DSSP file (Angstrom, degrees, kcal/mol; ACC not computed):
  #  RESIDUE AA STRUCTURE BP1 BP2  ACC     N-H-->O    O-->H-N    N-H-->O    O-->H-N    TCO  KAPPA ALPHA  PHI   PSI    X-CA   Y-CA   Z-CA
    1    1 A M     >        0   0    0      0, 0.0     4,-2.5     0, 0.0     5,-0.2   0.000 360.0 360.0 360.0 -36.6   10.3  -59.2   66.9
    2    2 A S  H  >  +     0   0    0      1,-0.2     4,-2.8     2,-0.2     5,-0.2   0.881 360.0  51.0 -61.0 -37.3   11.3  -56.9   64.0
    3    3 A K  H  > S+     0   0    0      2,-0.2     4,-2.2     1,-0.2    -1,-0.2   0.889 111.5  47.4 -66.4 -37.8   12.1  -59.9   61.8
    4    4 A V  H  > S+     0   0    0      2,-0.2     4,-2.7     1,-0.2     5,-0.2   0.906 114.0  46.9 -66.0 -44.6    8.7  -61.5   62.6
    5    5 A F  H  X S+     0   0    0     -4,-2.5     4,-2.7     2,-0.2     5,-0.2   0.926 112.8  49.9 -65.7 -45.2    6.9  -58.2   61.8
    6    6 A R  H  X S+     0   0    0     -4,-2.8     4,-2.7     2,-0.2     5,-0.3   0.934 112.2  47.1 -58.7 -50.0    8.9  -57.7   58.6
    7    7 A A  H  X S+     0   0    0     -4,-2.2     4,-2.3    -5,-0.2    -2,-0.2   0.940 115.6  44.9 -58.5 -48.3    8.1  -61.2   57.4
    8    8 A R  H  X S+     0   0    0     -4,-2.7     4,-2.3     1,-0.2    -1,-0.2   0.893 113.5  50.0 -66.4 -38.6    4.4  -60.9   58.2
    9    9 A F  H  X S+     0   0    0     -4,-2.7     4,-2.2    -5,-0.2    -2,-0.2   0.942 113.0  45.1 -65.2 -47.9    4.1  -57.4   56.7
   10   10 A L  H  X S+     0   0    0     -4,-2.7     4,-2.3     1,-0.2    -1,-0.2   0.856 112.9  52.4 -68.8 -32.6    5.8  -58.4   53.4
   11   11 A A  H  X S+     0   0    0     -4,-2.3     4,-2.7    -5,-0.3    -1,-0.2   0.908 108.4  51.1 -67.1 -39.9    3.7  -61.6   53.3
   12   12 A G  H  X S+     0   0    0     -4,-2.3     4,-2.1     2,-0.2    -2,-0.2   0.892 108.9  50.1 -62.4 -40.5    0.6  -59.5   53.8
   13   13 A L  H  X>S+     0   0    0     -4,-2.2     5,-2.5     2,-0.2     4,-0.6   0.921 111.6  49.3 -65.8 -40.4    1.6  -57.3   50.9
   14   14 A N  H ><5S+     0   0    0     -4,-2.3     3,-1.2     3,-0.2    -2,-0.2   0.946 111.0  49.7 -60.9 -45.6    2.2  -60.4   48.7
   15   15 A E  H 3<5S+     0   0    0     -4,-2.7    -1,-0.2     1,-0.3    -2,-0.2   0.875 112.5  46.4 -58.8 -39.9   -1.2  -61.8   49.6
   16   16 A A  H 3<5S-     0   0    0     -4,-2.1    -1,-0.3    -5,-0.2    -2,-0.2   0.503 111.5-125.5 -80.2  -5.5   -2.9  -58.5   48.8
   17   17 A R  T <<5 +     0   0    0     -3,-1.2    -3,-0.2    -4,-0.6    -2,-0.1   0.856  55.6 154.6  58.8  40.7   -0.8  -58.4   45.6
   18   18 A L      < -     0   0    0     -5,-2.5    -1,-0.2    -6,-0.1    -2,-0.1  -0.756  50.4-101.7 -94.6 144.1    0.6  -55.0   46.4
   19   19 A P        -     0   0    0      0, 0.0    -1,-0.1     0, 0.0    -5,-0.0  -0.389  29.8-144.8 -67.3 140.3    3.9  -53.9   44.9
   20   20 A I        -     0   0    0     -2,-0.1     4,-0.1    -6,-0.0    81,-0.0  -0.918  24.1-113.9-103.3 127.8    6.9  -54.1   47.3
   21   21 A P    >   -     0   0    0      0, 0.0     3,-0.8     0, 0.0    80,-0.1  -0.303  19.2-129.5 -57.0 145.4    9.5  -51.3   46.8
   22   22 A G  T 3  S+     0   0    0      1,-0.2    79,-0.1     0, 0.0    -2,-0.0   0.696 101.7  58.0 -71.2 -21.8   12.8  -52.6   45.6
   23   23 A N  T 3   +     0   0    0     77,-0.2    -1,-0.2     2,-0.0    77,-0.2  -0.104  67.4 151.9-104.1  35.0   14.8  -50.8   48.3
   24   24 A V    <   -     0   0    0     -3,-0.8    77,-0.0     1,-0.1    -4,-0.0  -0.502  51.1-113.8 -65.2 127.9   13.1  -52.3   51.4
   25   25 A P        -     0   0    0      0, 0.0    -1,-0.1     0, 0.0     3,-0.1  -0.245  11.1-138.1 -62.9 151.7   15.8  -52.3   54.2
   26   26 A G  S    S+     0   0    0      1,-0.2     2,-0.5    -3,-0.1   -20,-0.1   0.765  90.5  50.7 -80.1 -24.9   17.0  -55.6   55.5
   27   27 A K  S    S-     0   0    0    -21,-0.0     2,-0.3     2,-0.0    -1,-0.2  -0.955  71.4-168.9-116.9 123.9   16.9  -54.5   59.1
   28   28 A W        -     0   0    0     -2,-0.5     2,-0.7    -3,-0.1   -26,-0.1  -0.834  17.6-138.3-111.4 150.4   13.8  -52.9   60.6
   29   29 A I        -     0   0    0     -2,-0.3     2,-0.5    66,-0.1    -2,-0.0  -0.924  24.9-173.8-105.4 119.3   13.4  -51.1   63.9
   30   30 A V        -     0   0    0     -2,-0.7     2,-0.7     2,-0.1   -28,-0.2  -0.959  15.1-174.7-117.6 122.3   10.2  -52.1   65.6
   31   31 A D        +     0   0    0     -2,-0.5     2,-0.7     2,-0.1    -2,-0.0  -0.902  17.2 179.6-112.3  98.3    9.0  -50.5   68.8
   32   32 A C        +     0   0    0     -2,-0.7     2,-0.3     2,-0.0    -2,-0.1  -0.883  10.9 152.1-107.5 112.5    5.8  -52.4   69.6
   33   33 A S        -     0   0    0     -2,-0.7     2,-0.3     0, 0.0    -2,-0.1  -0.991  49.5-101.9-141.7 151.3    3.9  -51.4   72.7
   34   34 A H        +     0   0    0     -2,-0.3     3,-0.1     1,-0.1    -2,-0.0  -0.526  36.3 173.1 -71.4 123.3    0.2  -51.7   73.8
   35   35 A V        -     0   0    0      1,-0.4     2,-0.2    -2,-0.3     9,-0.2   0.311  47.5-107.3-116.2   8.6   -1.4  -48.2   73.4
   36   36 A G        -     0   0    0      4,-0.1    -1,-0.4     5,-0.1     2,-0.3  -0.544  38.6 -69.9 100.7-165.6   -5.0  -49.3   74.1
   37   37 A K  S >  S-     0   0    0     -2,-0.2     3,-1.0    -3,-0.1     4,-0.3  -0.867  83.3  -9.3-127.0 157.6   -8.1  -49.8   71.9
   38   38 A G  T 3> S+     0   0    0     -2,-0.3     4,-2.1     1,-0.2     3,-0.3  -0.290 127.0   7.8  64.6-128.4  -10.4  -47.4   70.1
   39   39 A I  H 3> S+     0   0    0      1,-0.2     4,-2.6     2,-0.2    -1,-0.2   0.847 129.0  53.7 -59.9 -42.2  -10.0  -43.7   70.8
   40   40 A S  H <> S+     0   0    0     -3,-1.0     4,-2.1     2,-0.2    -1,-0.2   0.910 110.7  47.0 -61.0 -41.6   -6.8  -44.0   72.9
   41   41 A A  H  > S+     0   0    0     -4,-0.3     4,-2.7    -3,-0.3     5,-0.2   0.885 112.0  50.6 -64.1 -41.1   -5.1  -45.9   70.2
   42   42 A L  H  X S+     0   0    0     -4,-2.1     4,-2.2     1,-0.2    -2,-0.2   0.900 110.4  50.1 -66.7 -38.8   -6.3  -43.4   67.5
   43   43 A K  H  X S+     0   0    0     -4,-2.6     4,-1.1     2,-0.2    -1,-0.2   0.909 111.4  48.7 -64.8 -41.9   -5.0  -40.5   69.6
   44   44 A Y  H >X S+     0   0    0     -4,-2.1     4,-0.5    -5,-0.2     3,-0.5   0.945 115.3  42.9 -60.9 -49.0   -1.6  -42.1   70.1
   45   45 A L  H >X S+     0   0    0     -4,-2.7     4,-1.5     1,-0.2     3,-1.0   0.831 103.8  64.6 -69.9 -32.2   -1.2  -42.9   66.4
   46   46 A S  H 3X S+     0   0    0     -4,-2.2     4,-1.9     1,-0.3     5,-0.3   0.813  91.9  65.3 -65.4 -26.8   -2.5  -39.5   65.2
   47   47 A R  H <X S+     0   0    0     -4,-1.1     4,-0.6    -3,-0.5    -1,-0.3   0.895 110.3  37.4 -60.3 -34.6    0.5  -37.8   66.8
   48   48 A Y  H << S+     0   0    0     -3,-1.0    -2,-0.2    -4,-0.5    -1,-0.2   0.684 116.8  51.0 -91.4 -18.8    2.8  -39.6   64.4
   49   49 A L  H  < S+     0   0    0     -4,-1.5    57,-0.2     1,-0.1    -2,-0.2   0.820 119.9  27.8 -84.6 -32.7    0.6  -39.5   61.3
   50   50 A Y  H  < S+     0   0    0     -4,-1.9     2,-0.3    -5,-0.2    -2,-0.1   0.535 118.6  43.9-109.6  -9.1   -0.2  -35.8   61.2
   51   51 A H  S  < S-     0   0    0     -4,-0.6     4,-0.0    -5,-0.3     0, 0.0  -0.854  84.7 -94.4-132.5 166.8    2.7  -34.1   62.8
   52   52 A G        -     0   0    0     -2,-0.3     3,-0.2     1,-0.1    -1,-0.1  -0.142  42.3-101.6 -73.6 178.3    6.4  -34.3   62.8
   53   53 A V  S    S+     0   0    0      1,-0.3     2,-0.3    40,-0.1    -1,-0.1   0.911 105.2   8.8 -71.2 -40.8    8.5  -36.3   65.2
   54   54 A I  S    S-     0   0    0     17,-0.0    -1,-0.3    39,-0.0     2,-0.2  -0.999  77.0-129.3-140.0 137.6    9.4  -33.2   67.3
   55   55 A S    >   -     0   0    0     -2,-0.3     3,-1.4    -3,-0.2     4,-0.3  -0.510  25.4-115.9 -84.7 156.3    8.2  -29.7   67.1
   56   56 A E  G >  S+     0   0    0      1,-0.3     3,-1.6     2,-0.2    -1,-0.1   0.851 112.9  62.9 -61.7 -35.1   10.6  -26.7   66.8
   57   57 A K  G 3  S+     0   0    0      1,-0.3    -1,-0.3    12,-0.0    -3,-0.0   0.747  96.2  60.4 -62.6 -22.2    9.4  -25.4   70.2
   58   58 A N  G <  S+     0   0    0     -3,-1.4    12,-3.0    11,-0.1     2,-0.8   0.532  82.4  89.1 -85.3  -6.7   10.6  -28.5   71.9
   59   59 A I  E <   +A   69   0A   0     -3,-1.6    10,-0.3    -4,-0.3     3,-0.1  -0.838  55.2 175.4 -93.1 112.5   14.2  -27.9   70.8
   60   60 A I  E     +     0   0A   0      8,-2.0     2,-0.3    -2,-0.8     9,-0.2   0.874  54.4   9.8 -89.2 -41.8   15.5  -25.8   73.6
   61   61 A L  E     -A   68   0A   0      7,-1.8     7,-2.8     2,-0.0     2,-0.4  -1.000  43.1-174.3-146.6 139.6   19.2  -25.3   72.9
   62   62 A N  E     +A   67   0A   0     -2,-0.3     2,-0.4     5,-0.2     5,-0.2  -0.824  33.3 143.9-135.9  97.1   21.7  -25.9   70.1
   63   63 A Q  E >   -A   66   0A   0      3,-2.2     3,-2.2    -2,-0.4    -2,-0.0  -0.994  62.4  -5.0-138.5 139.4   25.3  -25.1   71.2
   64   64 A N  T 3  S-     0   0    0     -2,-0.4    -1,-0.1     1,-0.3     3,-0.1   0.820 126.9 -54.5  52.0  38.2   28.7  -26.5   70.6
   65   65 A G  T 3  S+     0   0    0      1,-0.2    21,-2.6    20,-0.1     2,-0.4   0.595 114.7 113.2  75.0  12.2   27.3  -29.4   68.5
   66   66 A R  E <   -AB  63  85A   0     -3,-2.2    -3,-2.2    19,-0.2     2,-0.5  -0.951  52.4-152.7-122.0 139.8   25.0  -30.5   71.3
   67   67 A I  E     -AB  62  84A   0     17,-3.1    17,-2.6    -2,-0.4     2,-0.5  -0.911   3.3-163.2-112.7 130.6   21.2  -30.4   71.1
   68   68 A T  E     +AB  61  83A   0     -7,-2.8    -8,-2.0    -2,-0.5    -7,-1.8  -0.974  19.5 172.7-112.3 125.8   19.0  -30.1   74.2
   69   69 A F  E     -AB  59  82A   0     13,-2.7    13,-2.4    -2,-0.5     2,-0.4  -0.902  26.9-128.4-131.6 159.4   15.3  -30.9   73.6
   70   70 A Q  E     + B   0  81A   0    -12,-3.0     2,-0.3    -2,-0.3    11,-0.2  -0.893  31.0 166.6-111.7 139.8   12.3  -31.4   75.7
   71   71 A Y  E     - B   0  80A   0      9,-2.7     9,-3.5    -2,-0.4     2,-0.6  -0.954  35.7-112.8-145.5 161.9   10.0  -34.5   75.6
   72   72 A T  E     - B   0  79A   0     -2,-0.3     2,-0.3     7,-0.2     7,-0.2  -0.891  30.6-128.6-100.5 118.1    7.2  -36.1   77.6
   73   73 A E     >  -     0   0    0      5,-2.9     4,-2.5    -2,-0.6     5,-0.3  -0.496  15.1-145.2 -65.0 122.8    8.1  -39.4   79.1
   74   74 A S  T  4 S+     0   0    0     -2,-0.3    -1,-0.1     1,-0.2    -2,-0.0   0.851  91.9  47.8 -68.0 -34.7    5.4  -41.9   78.1
   75   75 A K  T  4 S+     0   0    0      1,-0.1    -1,-0.2     3,-0.1    -2,-0.0   0.884 127.5  21.2 -75.2 -37.0    5.3  -43.9   81.3
   76   76 A T  T  4 S-     0   0    0      2,-0.2    -2,-0.2    -3,-0.0    -1,-0.1   0.685  91.6-132.6-104.5 -19.8    5.1  -41.1   83.8
   77   77 A G     <  +     0   0    0     -4,-2.5     2,-0.2     1,-0.3    -3,-0.1   0.612  59.0 140.3  78.7  11.0    3.8  -38.3   81.7
   78   78 A K        -     0   0    0     -5,-0.3    -5,-2.9    -6,-0.0     2,-0.5  -0.594  56.7-115.8 -87.0 148.4    6.5  -36.0   83.1
   79   79 A T  E     -B   72   0A   0     -7,-0.2     2,-0.3    -2,-0.2    -7,-0.2  -0.732  39.5-179.2 -85.8 128.7    8.3  -33.5   81.0
   80   80 A R  E     -B   71   0A   0     -9,-3.5    -9,-2.7    -2,-0.5     2,-0.4  -0.847  21.1-137.0-127.4 160.8   12.0  -34.2   80.7
   81   81 A N  E     -B   70   0A   0     -2,-0.3     2,-0.4   -11,-0.2   -11,-0.2  -0.909  19.1-172.2-111.7 144.6   15.0  -32.6   79.0
   82   82 A R  E     -B   69   0A   0    -13,-2.4   -13,-2.7    -2,-0.4     2,-0.4  -0.999   9.8-156.4-141.1 137.3   17.7  -34.5   77.1
   83   83 A T  E     +B   68   0A   0     -2,-0.4     2,-0.3   -15,-0.2   -15,-0.2  -0.952  21.8 165.5-115.2 130.4   21.0  -33.4   75.7
   84   84 A L  E     -B   67   0A   0    -17,-2.6   -17,-3.1    -2,-0.4     2,-0.1  -0.928  42.8 -92.4-137.1 161.1   22.7  -35.3   72.8
   85   85 A K  E  >  -B   66   0A   0     -2,-0.3     4,-2.3   -19,-0.2     3,-0.4  -0.418  47.0-109.6 -64.0 152.3   25.4  -34.8   70.3
   86   86 A G  H  > S+     0   0    0    -21,-2.6     4,-2.4     1,-0.2     5,-0.2   0.864 118.1  50.1 -54.5 -42.3   24.0  -33.5   67.1
   87   87 A E  H  > S+     0   0    0    -22,-0.2     4,-1.8     2,-0.2    -1,-0.2   0.843 109.8  50.8 -67.7 -32.1   24.6  -36.7   65.1
   88   88 A D  H  > S+     0   0    0     -3,-0.4     4,-1.9     2,-0.2    -2,-0.2   0.899 110.8  50.3 -71.6 -40.0   22.9  -38.8   67.9
   89   89 A F  H  X S+     0   0    0     -4,-2.3     4,-2.1     1,-0.2    -2,-0.2   0.938 110.8  48.3 -61.5 -46.0   19.9  -36.4   67.7
   90   90 A L  H  X S+     0   0    0     -4,-2.4     4,-3.0     1,-0.2    -1,-0.2   0.861 106.6  57.4 -63.4 -33.7   19.7  -36.7   64.0
   91   91 A F  H  X S+     0   0    0     -4,-1.8     4,-1.0     2,-0.2    -1,-0.2   0.914 107.5  47.9 -62.8 -43.0   19.9  -40.5   64.2
   92   92 A L  H  < S+     0   0    0     -4,-1.9     4,-0.3     1,-0.2     3,-0.3   0.911 113.6  47.0 -65.1 -39.3   16.8  -40.4   66.4
   93   93 A I  H >< S+     0   0    0     -4,-2.1     3,-1.7     1,-0.2    -2,-0.2   0.924 109.1  54.2 -63.1 -46.3   14.9  -38.1   64.0
   94   94 A L  H >< S+     0   0    0     -4,-3.0     3,-1.1     1,-0.3    -1,-0.2   0.639  92.2  72.9 -70.7 -15.1   15.9  -40.2   61.0
   95   95 A Q  T 3< S+     0   0    0     -4,-1.0    -1,-0.3    -3,-0.3    -2,-0.2   0.743  97.7  49.7 -65.0 -24.3   14.5  -43.3   62.6
   96   96 A H  T <  S+     0   0    0     -3,-1.7     2,-0.4    -4,-0.3    -1,-0.2   0.355  84.7 107.7 -99.2   4.7   11.1  -41.9   61.9
   97   97 A V  S <  S-     0   0    0     -3,-1.1    -3,-0.0    -4,-0.1    -4,-0.0  -0.706  73.2-122.1 -83.8 129.5   11.7  -41.0   58.2
   98   98 A L        -     0   0    0     -2,-0.4     3,-0.1     1,-0.1    -2,-0.1  -0.457  28.2-106.2 -75.1 145.8    9.9  -43.4   55.9
   99   99 A P    >   -     0   0    0      0, 0.0     3,-2.0     0, 0.0    -1,-0.1  -0.203  50.0 -80.2 -61.5 156.9   11.9  -45.4   53.3
  100  100 A K  T 3  S+     0   0    0      1,-0.2   -77,-0.2   -77,-0.2     3,-0.1  -0.387 119.6  31.0 -59.7 133.9   11.7  -44.4   49.7
  101  101 A G  T 3  S+     0   0    0      1,-0.4     2,-0.3    -3,-0.1    -1,-0.2   0.213  97.4 103.0  99.3 -14.6    8.6  -45.7   48.1
  102  102 A F    <   -     0   0    0     -3,-2.0    -1,-0.4    -4,-0.0     2,-0.3  -0.746  53.9-160.4-101.0 151.8    6.5  -45.6   51.2
  103  103 A R        -     0   0    0     -2,-0.3     2,-0.1    -3,-0.1     5,-0.1  -0.877  28.7 -90.5-126.5 159.8    3.9  -42.9   51.8
  104  104 A R    >   -     0   0    0     -2,-0.3     3,-1.1     1,-0.1     4,-0.3  -0.400  34.0-126.2 -67.9 148.5    2.2  -41.5   55.0
  105  105 A V  G >  S+     0   0    0      1,-0.2     3,-1.7     2,-0.2     6,-0.3   0.814 100.3  72.3 -66.2 -32.1   -1.0  -43.2   55.8
  106  106 A R  G 3  S+     0   0    0      1,-0.3    -1,-0.2   -57,-0.2     7,-0.1   0.741  96.7  50.9 -58.2 -26.3   -3.1  -40.0   55.9
  107  107 A D  G <  S+     0   0    0     -3,-1.1    -1,-0.3     5,-0.1     2,-0.3   0.539 111.9  41.5 -90.2  -9.4   -2.9  -39.6   52.2
  108  108 A Y  S X  S+     0   0    0     -3,-1.7     3,-1.2    -4,-0.3     4,-0.1  -0.811  94.8  13.4-135.2 169.0   -4.1  -43.1   51.1
  109  109 A G  G >  S-     0   0    0     -2,-0.3     3,-1.4     1,-0.2     6,-0.1  -0.279 119.8 -13.8  68.7-144.1   -6.6  -45.8   52.0
  110  110 A F  G 3  S+     0   0    0      1,-0.3    -1,-0.2     8,-0.1     9,-0.2   0.592 133.6  59.8 -75.1  -9.5   -9.6  -45.1   54.3
  111  111 A L  G <  S+     0   0    0     -3,-1.2    -1,-0.3    -6,-0.3    -2,-0.2   0.457  77.5 115.9 -94.8   0.4   -8.1  -41.8   55.5
  112  112 A H  S X  S-     0   0    0     -3,-1.4     3,-2.0     1,-0.1     7,-0.1  -0.357  78.6-117.3 -65.6 149.9   -8.0  -40.3   52.0
  113  113 A S  T 3  S+     0   0    0      1,-0.3     3,-0.3    -6,-0.1    -1,-0.1   0.755 113.7  52.2 -62.0 -26.5  -10.3  -37.3   51.6
  114  114 A N  T 3  S+     0   0    0      1,-0.2    -1,-0.3     2,-0.1     3,-0.2   0.380  95.0  73.0 -92.6   4.0  -12.3  -39.1   49.0
  115  115 A A    <>  +     0   0    0     -3,-2.0     4,-2.2     1,-0.2    -1,-0.2  -0.246  49.9 130.8-111.3  42.5  -13.0  -42.2   51.1
  116  116 A K  H  > S+     0   0    0     -3,-0.3     4,-1.6     1,-0.2    -1,-0.2   0.857  75.0  50.5 -67.4 -34.1  -15.4  -40.8   53.7
  117  117 A K  H  > S+     0   0    0     -3,-0.2     4,-1.7     2,-0.2    -1,-0.2   0.895 111.5  48.6 -67.8 -42.4  -17.9  -43.8   53.2
  118  118 A L  H  > S+     0   0    0      1,-0.2     4,-2.1     2,-0.2    -2,-0.2   0.887 107.6  54.9 -66.1 -40.8  -15.1  -46.3   53.6
  119  119 A L  H  X S+     0   0    0     -4,-2.2     4,-2.4     2,-0.2    -1,-0.2   0.871 105.4  52.2 -62.6 -38.7  -14.0  -44.5   56.8
  120  120 A V  H  X S+     0   0    0     -4,-1.6     4,-2.2     1,-0.2    -1,-0.2   0.901 109.5  50.9 -62.8 -39.6  -17.5  -44.8   58.3
  121  121 A V  H  X S+     0   0    0     -4,-1.7     4,-2.1     2,-0.2    -2,-0.2   0.899 109.9  48.7 -63.8 -41.9  -17.3  -48.5   57.5
  122  122 A V  H  X S+     0   0    0     -4,-2.1     4,-2.4     2,-0.2    -2,-0.2   0.888 110.2  52.1 -63.0 -42.9  -13.9  -48.9   59.3
  123  123 A Q  H  <>S+     0   0    0     -4,-2.4     5,-2.6     1,-0.2     4,-0.5   0.891 109.2  49.9 -64.7 -38.2  -15.2  -46.9   62.3
  124  124 A L  H ><5S+     0   0    0     -4,-2.2     3,-0.6     3,-0.2    -2,-0.2   0.907 111.4  48.1 -63.0 -42.1  -18.2  -49.3   62.5
  125  125 A I  H 3<5S+     0   0    0     -4,-2.1    -2,-0.2     1,-0.2    -1,-0.2   0.890 115.8  43.4 -63.0 -39.8  -15.9  -52.4   62.3
  126  126 A L  T 3<5S-     0   0    0     -4,-2.4    -1,-0.2    -5,-0.1    -2,-0.2   0.457 110.4-124.8 -86.6  -0.5  -13.6  -51.0   65.0
  127  127 A R  T < 5 +     0   0    0     -3,-0.6     2,-0.7    -4,-0.5    -3,-0.2   0.893  56.5 152.6  56.8  42.5  -16.6  -49.8   67.0
  128  128 A V      < -     0   0    0     -5,-2.6     2,-0.7    -6,-0.1    -1,-0.2  -0.917  24.5-169.7-102.1 113.4  -15.4  -46.2   67.2
  129  129 A F        -     0   0    0     -2,-0.7   -90,-0.1    -3,-0.1     3,-0.0  -0.902   1.3-166.0-110.4 111.6  -18.2  -43.9   67.5
  130  130 A L        -     0   0    0     -2,-0.7     2,-0.1     1,-0.1     3,-0.0  -0.682  32.0-100.1 -94.3 146.7  -17.4  -40.2   67.1
  131  131 A P        -     0   0    0      0, 0.0     2,-0.4     0, 0.0    -1,-0.1  -0.404  38.1-112.8 -66.4 140.3  -19.8  -37.5   68.1
  132  132 A V        -     0   0    0     -2,-0.1     2,-0.7     1,-0.1    -3,-0.0  -0.576  25.1-137.2 -72.7 128.8  -21.9  -36.0   65.4
  133  133 A I        -     0   0    0     -2,-0.4     2,-0.3    -3,-0.0    -1,-0.1  -0.793  15.1-140.2 -88.2 117.6  -21.1  -32.4   64.7
  134  134 A K        -     0   0    0     -2,-0.7     2,-0.3     1,-0.1    -1,-0.0  -0.601  16.6-124.5 -78.7 134.2  -24.2  -30.4   64.2
  135  135 A E        -     0   0    0     -2,-0.3    -1,-0.1     1,-0.1     3,-0.0  -0.578  25.4-122.2 -74.2 134.5  -23.9  -27.8   61.5
  136  136 A R        -     0   0    0     -2,-0.3     2,-0.1     1,-0.1    -1,-0.1  -0.588  31.3-109.1 -75.9 140.1  -24.7  -24.3   62.8
  137  137 A P        -     0   0    0      0, 0.0    -1,-0.1     0, 0.0     3,-0.1  -0.422  32.8-113.1 -70.0 144.1  -27.6  -22.7   60.9
  138  138 A R        -     0   0    0     -2,-0.1     2,-0.0     1,-0.1    -3,-0.0  -0.442  38.7 -98.8 -73.1 147.5  -26.5  -19.9   58.6
  139  139 A P        -     0   0    0      0, 0.0     2,-0.5     0, 0.0    -1,-0.1  -0.391  35.5-130.5 -65.4 144.6  -27.9  -16.4   59.7
  140  140 A V        -     0   0    0     -3,-0.1     2,-0.6    -2,-0.0    11,-0.1  -0.870  11.7-144.8 -99.1 126.7  -31.0  -15.4   57.8
  141  141 A F        -     0   0    0     -2,-0.5     9,-3.6     9,-0.4     2,-0.3  -0.820  19.5-159.5 -92.4 123.6  -30.9  -11.9   56.3
  142  142 A K  B     -C  149   0B   0     -2,-0.6     5,-0.0     7,-0.3     6,-0.0  -0.773  24.3-104.4-109.9 148.0  -34.4  -10.3   56.4
  143  143 A C     >  -     0   0    0      5,-2.4     4,-1.6    -2,-0.3    -1,-0.0  -0.469  26.3-135.1 -65.1 132.5  -35.7   -7.5   54.4
  144  144 A P  T  4 S+     0   0    0      0, 0.0    -1,-0.1     0, 0.0    -2,-0.0   0.760  99.7  39.2 -62.5 -22.4  -35.8   -4.4   56.5
  145  145 A R  T  4 S+     0   0    0      3,-0.1    -2,-0.0     1,-0.0    -3,-0.0   0.923 130.7  18.1 -91.3 -53.6  -39.3   -3.5   55.2
  146  146 A C  T  4 S-     0   0    0      2,-0.1    -1,-0.0     0, 0.0    -3,-0.0   0.509  89.4-132.6-105.7  -2.8  -41.3   -6.8   54.9
  147  147 A Q     <  +     0   0    0     -4,-1.6     3,-0.0     1,-0.2    -5,-0.0   0.720  56.5 139.9  64.2  23.5  -39.1   -9.0   57.2
  148  148 A T        -     0   0    0      1,-0.1    -5,-2.4    -6,-0.0    -1,-0.2  -0.729  63.6 -90.1 -94.1 151.0  -39.0  -11.9   54.7
  149  149 A P  B     -C  142   0B   0      0, 0.0     2,-0.3     0, 0.0    -7,-0.3  -0.322  43.5-141.9 -59.5 137.3  -35.8  -13.9   54.1
  150  150 A M        -     0   0    0     -9,-3.6     2,-0.5    -3,-0.0    -9,-0.4  -0.742   3.8-133.6-101.5 151.2  -33.5  -12.4   51.4
  151  151 A I        -     0   0    0     -2,-0.3     2,-0.6   -11,-0.1   -11,-0.0  -0.903  21.5-133.7-100.9 125.3  -31.5  -14.3   48.9
  152  152 A I        +     0   0    0     -2,-0.5     3,-0.1     1,-0.2    -2,-0.0  -0.705  27.9 173.2 -86.2 120.0  -27.9  -13.0   48.6
  153  153 A L        -     0   0    0     -2,-0.6     2,-0.3     1,-0.4    -1,-0.2   0.729  61.4 -42.0 -94.8 -28.5  -26.9  -12.6   44.9
  154  154 A G        -     0   0    0      2,-0.0     2,-0.4     0, 0.0    -1,-0.4  -0.978  53.4-103.4 176.2 176.3  -23.6  -10.9   45.5
  155  155 A F        -     0   0    0     -2,-0.3     2,-0.5    -3,-0.1    -3,-0.0  -0.950  18.2-148.5-125.4 145.4  -21.6   -8.3   47.4
  156  156 A R        -     0   0    0     -2,-0.4     3,-0.1     5,-0.0    -2,-0.0  -0.954   2.9-163.7-112.0 131.0  -20.4   -4.9   46.4
  157  157 A Y    >   -     0   0    0     -2,-0.5     3,-2.1     1,-0.1     4,-0.4  -0.884   3.7-164.4-112.1  98.8  -17.2   -3.5   47.8
  158  158 A P  G >  S+     0   0    0      0, 0.0     3,-0.8     0, 0.0    -1,-0.1   0.779  86.0  58.5 -57.0 -30.1  -17.3    0.3   47.2
  159  159 A G  G 3  S+     0   0    0      1,-0.2    -2,-0.0    -3,-0.1    -3,-0.0   0.638 106.5  49.7 -78.6  -7.9  -13.6    0.8   47.8
  160  160 A L  G <  S+     0   0    0     -3,-2.1    -1,-0.2     2,-0.1     2,-0.1   0.434  82.2 112.8-107.5  -0.2  -12.7   -1.7   45.0
  161  161 A E    <   -     0   0    0     -3,-0.8     2,-0.1    -4,-0.4    -5,-0.0  -0.429  69.9-108.8 -76.8 150.5  -14.8   -0.4   42.2
  162  162 A A              0   0    0      1,-0.2    -1,-0.1    -2,-0.1    -2,-0.1  -0.383 360.0 360.0 -73.6 151.2  -13.1    1.1   39.1
  163  163 A G              0   0    0     -2,-0.1    -1,-0.2     0, 0.0    -2,-0.0   0.401 360.0 360.0 105.0 360.0  -13.2    4.9   38.4
């Protein structure tokens, strides 16, 4: 499956006329499993896009060249512990490191901070409807004498004044 994915991915880059890094590895590791559609797929993918592979709190023990870490088994949802030799643990972590020339998705494309309109279009196409967050109204400061709203021009901090 990794050969097919690699071939289709590179063909897609060629069709889109995007540059392909010169050091693309010959062998790819592809773990392809169904994660659902819509929100469930976005939740699954977001764990890998915005956070590291394993957080420091999940590494329980590091003794005698062996690492014990905690993880959640995806099929059962149960928390498990696993102990590996240090080099095997690093091998698992390094499988998630992007090759040179590749970038994380969150910084580019429709997830870039300047692409809010494009993100709305993508959400419409994927039929992902996120709840609208209502802005809380700012508190109105009223004049203690006439009770009309005041406009704040600045703040004075008496402890910070010179002299």
